[in-house]
C-alpha positions in Angstrom: 98.3 61.3 -111.3 95.6 63.7 -112.6 93.1 62.9 -115.2 92.2 65.0 -118.3 88.6 64.4 -119.9 89.1 64.2 -123.6 86.8 63.5 -126.1 87.6 60.3 -128.5 85.9 59.9 -131.6 84.2 56.5 -131.4 86.2 54.0 -133.7 89.2 55.3 -132.8 91.5 53.3 -131.6 95.0 54.2 -129.1 98.0 51.9 -128.9 100.2 52.2 -125.4 103.4 50.4 -125.2 105.0 50.3 -121.4 108.3 50.4 -121.5 111.0 52.5 -121.6 111.5 55.3 -124.5 114.1 57.8 -125.3 113.0 61.1 -125.8 116.3 62.4 -127.4 114.9 60.9 -130.4 112.1 63.6 -130.3 109.0 63.2 -131.9 110.6 62.6 -135.1 113.1 59.6 -134.3 110.2 58.7 -132.7 106.8 58.7 -134.8 109.9 56.3 -136.8 110.9 54.1 -135.5 107.0 53.4 -134.3 106.8 53.1 -138.4 109.9 50.7 -138.6 108.1 48.5 -135.6 104.8 48.4 -137.6 106.1 47.6 -140.1 107.8 44.3 -139.2 104.9 43.1 -137.3 
């Protein structure tokens, strides 16, 4: 595994979730899934 240094502005919130991801949905489909999941919470 490699580490890539990056600059993230102070106060930026990053959310990570471990689990299986179906990349066949593409980024549009995955983004929609995130919005639906966040709306439930």
